[in-house]
C-alpha positions in Angstrom: 3.4 -12.8 -7.0 4.4 -9.5 -5.9 4.3 -7.4 -2.6 5.0 -4.1 -1.9 7.1 -3.9 1.0 7.7 -1.1 3.7 10.4 1.6 2.8 12.0 0.0 5.9 12.5 -3.2 4.0 14.1 -2.0 1.3 17.4 -3.3 0.9 20.2 -0.9 -0.8 19.7 -3.0 -4.5 16.2 -2.7 -3.9 16.5 1.3 -3.6 19.0 1.5 -6.5 16.7 -0.1 -8.9 13.6 1.8 -7.8 15.1 5.0 -8.2 17.1 4.0 -11.6 13.7 3.1 -12.8 12.3 6.5 -11.9 14.9 7.9 -13.4 14.6 6.0 -17.1 11.0 6.5 -17.3 11.8 10.2 -17.0 14.9 9.7 -19.8 14.0 7.1 -22.2 11.0 6.0 -21.9 8.5 7.5 -24.8 5.3 9.1 -24.1 1.9 7.5 -24.8 0.1 10.5 -24.4 -0.3 13.1 -27.4 -1.3 15.7 -25.5 0.7 15.3 -22.3 3.6 15.7 -25.4 2.4 18.8 -26.0 2.5 20.2 -22.6 6.1 18.7 -21.9 7.0 20.6 -25.5 5.5 23.9 -24.2 7.4 23.6 -21.1 10.7 23.4 -22.6 11.2 19.5 -22.1 11.3 16.5 -24.0 8.2 14.0 -24.0 8.9 11.0 -21.3 6.6 8.6 -20.0 7.0 9.9 -16.4 5.4 12.8 -17.4 2.6 11.5 -19.1 1.7 10.5 -15.4 2.4 14.2 -14.1 -0.2 15.6 -16.7 -2.8 12.5 -16.1 -3.0 14.3 -12.2 -2.6 17.8 -13.3 -5.5 17.6 -15.6 -7.9 14.9 -13.6 -8.8 17.9 -11.3 -12.0 16.7 -9.2 -12.6 13.9 -11.3 -9.7 12.0 -8.4 -10.6 14.2 -5.4 -13.0 15.3 -3.3 -15.5 12.6 -4.3 -15.9 9.2 -4.3 -13.3 8.0 -7.4 -10.5 9.4 -4.6 -9.6 6.0 -4.0 -10.4 3.8 -6.9 -8.6 6.4 -9.1 -5.3 7.0 -7.4 -5.4 2.6 -6.8 -5.3 2.4 -10.5 -3.2 5.3 -11.2 -0.4 3.6 -8.7 -0.7 0.3 -10.4 -0.5 1.5 -13.9 2.7 3.4 -12.9 4.0 0.3 -11.2 3.6 -1.5 -14.3 5.5 0.7 -16.5 8.3 1.3 -13.5 8.5 -2.2 -14.0 8.7 -2.6 -18.1 11.2 0.2 -18.0 13.5 -1.6 -15.3 12.9 -5.2 -16.7 12.2 -6.1 -13.1 9.0 -8.5 -12.7 9.5 -7.9 -9.1 10.0 -4.4 -8.8 7.3 -2.4 -7.0 6.5 0.8 -5.1 6.9 0.8 -1.4 4.9 2.5 0.9 6.0 5.4 3.2 4.2 4.4 6.5 4.2 8.3 8.3 2.5 7.2 11.0 5.3 5.3 12.4 8.4 6.2 10.2 8.2 10.2 11.1 12.2 11.2 11.3 15.6 10.7 9.8 16.4 8.1 13.2 13.0 6.2 11.7 14.1 3.0 9.8 11.7 3.5 7.2 12.2 7.3 6.3 12.7 8.0 2.8 14.3 11.3 2.7 17.9 9.8 2.4 20.4 10.4 -0.3 20.0 7.3 -1.9 16.3 6.8 -1.9 14.1 10.2 -2.5 16.7 12.7 -1.2 16.1 15.6 1.2 14.5 18.6 1.8 14.5 22.1 0.2 17.1 24.9 0.8 15.4 27.1 3.6 15.9 30.4 1.8 14.9 33.2 1.4 16.1 33.6 -2.1 15.6 32.3 -5.8 16.5 28.7 -4.5 13.9 28.8 -2.1 12.8 25.1 -1.6 15.0 23.7 -4.1 16.1 20.0 -3.5 19.9 20.1 -4.2 20.3 16.0 -2.7 19.8 12.5 -3.5 18.7 11.3 -7.1 16.1 13.9 -8.1 18.2 17.0 -7.0 19.1 18.1 -10.2 17.0 19.6 -13.6 20.1 17.7 -15.8 18.6 14.5 -14.8 14.9 15.3 -12.5 13.5 18.4 -14.8 10.2 19.8 -14.2 8.4 20.0 -17.5 4.9 20.4 -16.4 4.3 23.4 -14.0 1.9 25.6 -12.3 1.1 29.6 -13.8 4.1 31.4 -13.2 6.3 28.9 -12.0 9.7 29.1 -13.6 11.6 26.9 -11.6 12.5 23.6 -12.9 14.3 22.3 -10.1 12.1 19.7 -7.5 11.0 21.9 -4.6 10.4 20.9 -0.9 9.6 22.4 2.4 11.9 24.7 3.7 13.9 22.4 6.1 12.5 18.7 7.8 9.3 19.9 8.9 8.0 18.7 12.4 7.4 15.1 13.0 4.1 15.9 15.1 2.3 17.3 12.2 2.7 13.9 9.9 -0.6 12.3 11.0 -0.7 10.1 13.7 -0.7 6.6 14.5 -4.3 7.4 16.6 -5.9 9.1 13.8 -5.1 6.1 11.0 -6.7 3.4 14.2 -9.6 5.7 14.6 -10.0 5.7 10.5 -9.5 1.9 10.7 -12.0 1.6 13.8 -9.6 0.3 16.2 -10.3 0.5 19.5 -13.5 2.4 18.8 -15.8 1.5 21.4 -18.8 -0.8 20.3 -21.5 1.2 18.6 -19.0 4.1 19.0 -18.6 6.6 15.5 -16.4 6.1 12.9 -16.0 5.7 9.2 -17.6 2.6 8.8 -18.9 3.3 5.1 -16.8 4.0 1.9 -18.6 7.4 1.2 -22.1 9.6 1.9 -23.4 12.4 1.0 -22.0 15.1 0.1 -20.8 13.0 -2.3 -18.5 16.1 -4.3 -17.5 18.1 -1.6 -14.9 20.7 -2.9 -17.1 23.8 -3.0 -19.8 22.3 0.2 -18.7 23.1 3.7 -18.4 20.0 5.4 -19.3 19.0 9.2 -17.0 17.3 11.6 -19.7 14.9 11.5 -19.6 14.4 7.9 -15.9 13.7 7.8 -16.0 11.5 10.5 -18.6 8.8 9.2 -17.5 8.7 5.7 -14.0 6.8 5.3 -13.5 8.1 2.0 -13.7 11.5 3.6 -11.3 10.9 6.5 -8.8 9.1 4.0 -8.8 12.3 2.0 -8.7 15.0 4.4 -7.1 13.7 7.4 -4.6 11.0 6.3 -3.9 12.0 2.7 -3.8 15.7 2.4 -2.0 17.1 5.3 1.3 15.0 4.0 1.3 16.6 0.6 1.5 20.3 3.1 4.3 18.8 5.3 6.2 17.8 2.4 5.6 20.8 0.2 5.2 23.6 2.3 4.0 27.5 1.1 6.2 30.5 1.9 3.9 32.7 0.0 0.5 32.9 1.1 -2.5 35.2 0.0 -4.7 37.1 2.4 -6.6 34.2 3.3 -3.6 32.0 4.3 -4.1 29.8 0.6 -0.7 29.4 -0.5 0.7 31.0 -3.9 4.2 29.3 -3.8 5.8 26.3 -2.2 6.9 23.1 -2.9 5.1 20.8 -5.9 3.5 18.2 -3.3 1.4 21.1 -2.1 -0.4 21.6 -5.2 -2.2 19.0 -6.8 -1.4 20.1 -10.5 2.6 19.7 -9.8 2.2 16.9 -7.1 3.5 13.8 -8.9 6.8 15.8 -10.1 7.9 14.6 -6.9 8.6 11.0 -6.7 7.9 10.9 -2.9 3.8 11.3 -4.2 4.0 7.6 -4.7 5.5 6.0 -1.5 3.0 8.3 0.3 0.1 7.4 -1.9 1.1 3.7 -2.0 0.5 4.1 2.2 -2.9 5.9 1.4 -4.2 3.0 -0.8 -2.9 0.4 2.1 -4.6 2.0 4.8 -8.0 2.2 2.2 -7.1 -1.5 1.8 -6.6 -2.3 5.7 -9.9 -0.9 5.7 -12.0 -2.7 3.5 -11.1 -6.1 5.5 -12.1 -4.8 8.8 -15.4 -2.9 7.9 -18.7 -5.2 7.2 -19.7 -2.5 4.3 -16.5 -2.2 2.1 -18.3 -1.5 -1.2 -17.9 1.7 -3.7 -20.5 4.3 -2.7 -22.4 5.3 -4.6 -23.3 3.0 -7.1 -26.2 4.0 -9.4 -25.2 6.8 -12.1 -25.6 10.3 -11.6 -25.8 10.0 -7.9 -22.2 11.7 -7.6 -20.2 13.8 -10.3 -19.7 11.8 -13.7 -16.7 9.2 -13.0 -17.2 8.9 -9.3 -20.6 6.0 -9.2 -19.3 2.2 -9.3 -19.6 1.9 -12.8 -18.7 5.1 -14.2 -15.6 5.5 -16.7 -13.2 7.1 -14.3 -12.0 10.2 -15.7 -8.4 10.3 -17.2 -8.8 6.3 -17.1 -10.8 5.3 -19.8 -8.3 5.6 -22.9 -6.7 2.4 -23.1 -4.2 3.6 -26.1 -2.6 5.7 -23.2 -1.4 2.8 -20.9 0.9 -0.3 -22.0 -1.4 -2.9 -19.3 -4.7 -3.5 -19.2 -7.1 -0.9 -17.8 -9.1 -0.9 -15.1 -11.6 1.7 -15.8 -14.4 1.9 -13.0 -14.4 2.3 -9.6 -16.1 -1.1 -8.9 -12.9 -2.5 -11.3 -10.3 -1.9 -8.5 -12.0 -3.0 -4.9 -10.1 -6.0 -4.7 -6.5 -4.3 -4.2 -5.1 -7.9 -4.6 -5.7 -8.0 -7.9 -3.7 -4.7 -8.8 -0.6 -4.8 -5.6 -0.3 -6.5 -2.7 1.2 -5.3 0.7 3.3 -7.2 3.3 0.8 -6.3 5.9 -1.9 -8.2 3.8 -3.6 -11.1 5.6 -2.9 -14.5 4.1 -5.2 -16.6 2.0 -5.0 -19.9 3.6 -6.6 -23.1 1.7 -6.7 -26.3 3.5 -5.6 -28.6 0.7 -6.5 -31.7 2.5 -9.6 -31.7 5.0 -8.9 -35.6 5.5 -5.6 -37.6 5.8 -5.7 -41.3 5.3 -3.0 -43.1 6.6 -4.0 -46.3 4.9 -2.8 -49.7 6.1 0.4 -49.0 8.9 2.2 -52.4 9.8 1.7 -53.1 13.7 4.4 -51.6 15.8 5.5 -49.0 13.0 5.1 -45.6 13.1 4.4 -43.3 10.0 4.2 -39.3 9.4 1.7 -37.7 6.9 1.3 -34.3 6.0 -1.8 -32.3 6.2 -1.3 -29.4 3.4 -2.2 -26.1 2.8 -2.0 -23.7 0.1 -1.2 -20.3 1.0 -0.8 -16.4 -0.6 0.9 -14.9 1.4 3.4 -11.8 1.5 4.9 -12.4 5.0 5.8 -15.5 7.2 2.7 -17.9 8.0 3.2 -20.1 11.2 1.2 -23.0 11.3 0.8 -24.7 14.5 -1.0 -28.3 15.5 -2.6 -27.3 18.9 -4.3 -30.9 19.1 -4.9 -34.3 18.0 -7.2 -36.9 19.3 -7.6 -40.8 18.5 -6.0 -43.6 19.4 -2.1 -43.6 18.1 -2.7 -40.4 16.1 0.6 -37.6 17.8 1.8 -34.2 16.6 4.9 -34.8 13.8 8.3 -33.8 13.9 8.1 -30.8 13.6 5.1 -29.4 15.1 5.5 -25.8 14.2 6.3 -25.2 10.3 6.2 -21.7 9.1 6.4 -20.5 5.3 7.0 -17.5 3.7 6.9 -15.4 0.3 8.0 -16.7 -2.6 8.5 -14.1 -5.4 8.3 -16.8 -8.0 5.2 -18.8 -7.0 1.9 -17.5 -6.4 0.7 -20.1 -4.1 3.0 -21.6 -1.7 2.5 -25.3 0.2 2.2 -25.4 3.9 2.7 -29.5 5.0 2.0 -29.9 8.6 3.0 -33.2 10.0 0.7 -35.6 12.3 2.2 -39.0 13.4 0.4 -42.3 13.8 1.8 -45.1 15.7 0.2 -48.5 14.9 -0.7 -50.1 18.4 -4.5 -51.0 17.4 -6.3 -53.9 17.0 -5.1 -55.5 13.9 -7.6 -54.9 11.2 -9.5 -52.3 13.0 -9.4 -48.5 11.9 -8.9 -46.0 13.8 -9.8 -42.2 13.6 -8.9 -39.0 15.1 -8.7 -35.0 14.5 -5.5 -32.8 14.5 -6.2 -29.3 15.1 -4.1 -26.7 13.1 -3.9 -23.1 13.7 -2.2 -20.3 11.2 -0.8 -16.9 12.7 1.2 -14.2 11.7 3.2 -11.6 13.0 0.7 -8.1 13.0 3.2 -5.8 12.8 0.9 -2.7 12.5 -1.1 -3.9 15.4 -4.1 -2.9 13.5 -5.7 -6.6 14.1 -4.2 -8.5 16.9 -5.6 -7.8 20.4 -2.1 -7.3 21.8 -1.1 -4.1 19.3 1.8 -3.8 16.9 4.4 -7.1 16.7 2.0 -9.2 18.7 0.7 -12.6 17.2 -2.4 -12.7 15.1 -5.0 -16.3 14.3 -5.8 -15.8 11.1 -6.9 -19.6 10.9 -8.1 -22.7 12.9 -8.7 -26.1 11.4 -9.4 -29.4 11.6 -8.7 -32.2 10.2 -10.1 -35.8 10.2 -7.3 -38.6 10.5 -7.7 -42.4 9.7 -5.2 -45.4 9.9 -6.1 -49.0 10.4 -3.1 -51.4 11.8 -2.3 -54.4 9.7 -0.7 -57.4 11.0 3.3 -57.2 10.0 5.9 -60.0 9.4 6.9 -61.8 12.2 10.3 -60.5 13.8 9.9 -57.1 11.6 11.9 -54.0 12.9 9.2 -51.5 13.8 10.1 -48.5 11.5 9.3 -45.0 11.7 9.0 -43.7 8.0 10.1 -40.6 7.6 8.0 -37.5 6.7 9.2 -36.9 3.3 9.0 -40.6 2.4 5.5 -40.1 2.7 5.2 -37.8 0.0 5.0 -39.3 -3.1 8.2 -39.6 -4.6 9.0 -36.7 -7.3 6.7 -34.3 -5.3 8.6 -33.8 -2.8 9.1 -29.8 -1.8 12.5 -28.0 -2.1 12.9 -25.1 -0.3 12.8 -21.6 -2.0 12.3 -23.9 -5.3 9.1 -25.0 -7.1 7.2 -26.6 -8.5 5.6 -28.0 -5.2 3.8 -31.2 -4.5 0.1 -31.2 -5.8 -1.8 -31.2 -2.5 -4.6 -33.5 -4.0 -1.7 -36.3 -4.4 -0.6 -35.6 -0.8 -4.3 -36.0 0.9 -6.0 -37.9 -1.3 -8.6 -34.9 -1.5 -9.4 -32.0 -4.0 -8.2 -28.7 -3.0 -6.0 -26.0 -4.8 -2.9 -26.8 -5.9 0.3 -25.6 -4.0 2.9 -23.6 -6.0 7.0 -23.2 -5.1 7.6 -22.0 -1.7 9.6 -22.3 1.3 8.6 -24.1 4.4 10.8 -24.7 7.5 10.5 -26.2 11.0 9.9 -24.4 14.6 10.0 -20.4 14.5 10.1 -17.8 16.9 7.0 -15.9 18.3 6.4 -14.1 15.9 -22.7 16.4 14.1 -21.4 19.3 15.6 -20.4 22.7 13.5 -16.6 22.5 12.6 -14.4 23.7 15.4 -10.9 25.4 15.6 -9.9 28.1 13.3 -12.4 27.7 10.3 -12.2 23.7 10.6 -13.5 21.9 7.5 -16.0 25.3 6.7 -12.6 26.7 5.0 -13.1 24.0 2.7 -15.8 25.8 0.7 -13.3 28.2 0.0 -10.0 26.4 -0.2 -12.2 23.8 -2.4 -14.7 26.0 -4.6 -13.7 28.1 -7.2 -11.8 31.2 -6.4 -9.5 34.0 -8.2 -5.7 33.0 -8.1 -2.6 35.8 -7.8 -3.4 36.5 -11.7 -7.3 37.1 -11.1 -8.2 34.5 -13.2 -11.0 31.8 -11.7 -9.2 28.2 -10.6 -11.9 25.5 -10.2 -11.3 23.4 -7.0 -8.6 20.9 -6.8 -7.1 22.0 -9.8 -9.6 20.6 -11.6 -10.3 21.2 -15.6 -12.5 24.1 -16.2 -15.8 21.9 -16.3 -15.2 20.9 -12.7 -14.9 17.3 -13.4 -11.1 17.3 -14.4 -9.5 16.6 -18.1 -11.2 14.2 -20.5 -9.4 13.4 -24.4 -9.4 16.2 -26.4 -8.8 18.6 -24.0 -5.9 20.8 -25.3 -3.2 21.4 -22.4 -0.5 23.6 -21.9 3.1 24.1 -20.6 1.8 26.0 -17.8 -1.7 25.3 -16.6 -4.0 28.2 -15.8 -6.5 25.6 -13.6 -3.4 25.2 -10.9 -4.4 27.4 -8.0 -5.8 24.8 -5.8 -3.5 23.4 -2.4 -3.7 20.9 -0.4 -5.2 21.8 3.3 -3.7 20.0 6.2 -6.8 18.9 9.1 -6.0 17.1 11.7 -8.4 15.4 14.7 -7.9 16.4 17.8 -8.4 14.1 20.9 -11.5 15.9 21.5 -13.0 14.9 18.3 -12.8 17.5 16.5 -11.1 18.6 12.7 -9.4 21.7 12.8 -6.8 23.3 9.8 -3.1 23.6 10.4 -1.9 26.0 8.3 1.6 25.5 6.4 3.0 28.4 8.1 2.3 27.1 11.3 4.2 24.0 10.5 7.7 24.3 12.4 10.9 23.0 10.5 14.2 22.4 11.5 16.6 24.0 8.6 20.1 22.8 9.5 22.3 22.3 6.6 19.6 23.6 4.3 20.6 27.3 3.9 21.0 28.5 0.5 24.7 29.0 1.3 24.8 25.2 2.2 27.5 23.0 0.3 25.1 21.4 -2.8 26.7 18.3 -2.4 25.8 18.0 1.3 23.5 15.5 2.5 20.5 16.1 4.8 20.4 14.1 8.3 19.2 10.6 7.0 18.4 7.8 9.2 20.5 3.9 8.6 20.1 2.5 5.5 18.9 -1.4 6.2 21.1 -4.1 5.3 20.9 -5.8 2.0 18.3 -8.4 3.6 17.2 -6.2 6.7 15.8 -8.5 9.5 11.7 -8.4 10.3 9.3 -6.9 8.7 7.6 -3.7 8.7 
């Protein structure tokens, strides 16, 4: 079972393998999409698998943005790219990490991705022909990371980002994320508790604050997603309406995937959607009925650009309804564990008088983070907590399921031949590193389950003079089925407890562990979306449609004839923030402050920008 990690949890080796996999997709992995091949050749490049993904996002347009398919489309997009990274690297455990921009917001943060050994730094400050050029890190040279699919009029072959390091104040805040997830919202208070609502497709429809705050998809896309694109990409040439004409690749949907940090950003966006899905009582995709929203956005619609199996090496999930369970496609270290009690009853059987025995209560656990089981209470004559009474199991990359074996003891002191009964109560908990679920906030323990298990035992007569032996816990497990930490196979929980249940797989277990509807306000607010998302004339006087969409406004299907420099690419992402007063306001790219130290055009191209501390090969803790 693979688990997507926070950037802060990556070892140096994991960073190196991820970077190399990206480079290999660009350098040597063959393209699978004929139209993408033609687009890359027209742009002067050599067709490759990575640019297939650039082309898919370049041509999908409104098929994946400004509508209900935003979440499902990008979830499957992430999944397919991750599988290609695994294939090209030969590493089945390689996953896309997530950049949590609500906490890791500057170079001093452990999860800062803009380091020379991961995503590289930001762009030259300019002004001049190399404004925005990234010159540090593994993606800073067109010799190995060439921009083959570009916007019309952009001949730059070098990856471009913000002119220096943007101020962290303009990244989405933890408070904005908490509101979207309904954390701390008063009972009955407004929050985006349903996935989407009318207007379903809102590229050219003015939205009120109330509409954005009532729809999680709109809130996720507008407030938590779009602004990070602008924060990374910047814009240094604006039209009279304040819309970007030139800037970094992440600012424009048509070219955003040229920047590999796209994937780290969208991994976090998908993670937040997954957290919302488990917190809301109405997680299902909306709308379901065909024809309610634009084609590709309804529950059973084939999604645009994701309906042609020959374009992908892996099984394709084509419809929004196919990707609602994110754990089928990619788990996160912050996912709550799945725990099944494999032994609802523990029969000790016959125990000789004046002796003691231990038997395990068995659980099967699917987890991406440590889970601690505590024996919180034992009732019944002769029954007692076993040793240890606290057991922690961890994720094992080899096994889908790990076994948690919590010992319970019985001392045979009751009347001979009289069955004894009791109950063991066991609680499982994790450390909620995000603080999205635990009442105590980040780092507080969160109970994820409590179980009552029936205990039975019968004291039988022993031989005269027999010493009262104490049966070691592991001796109570059938021979040949004793768990070995970190290895498999593990014992079958059904053979351990004599009860039906899922079969625990390999895993690690150890003893006691430490605790673990007002109109839009501001300057134009969301009313600006009508101008930004609808058709408008670009700098060349030609009409561009919506979110970088294809000419039909719904994206590109198989058979569309692309070209190397696309003419449906004038749309740019827009940054919005939720104020403490509950208003949605726009922030223009030229209002974002930047630190240009070390990013002037005269700087040594080999000079690294400020970077945060790199974690050790085995970083402590979980994020």
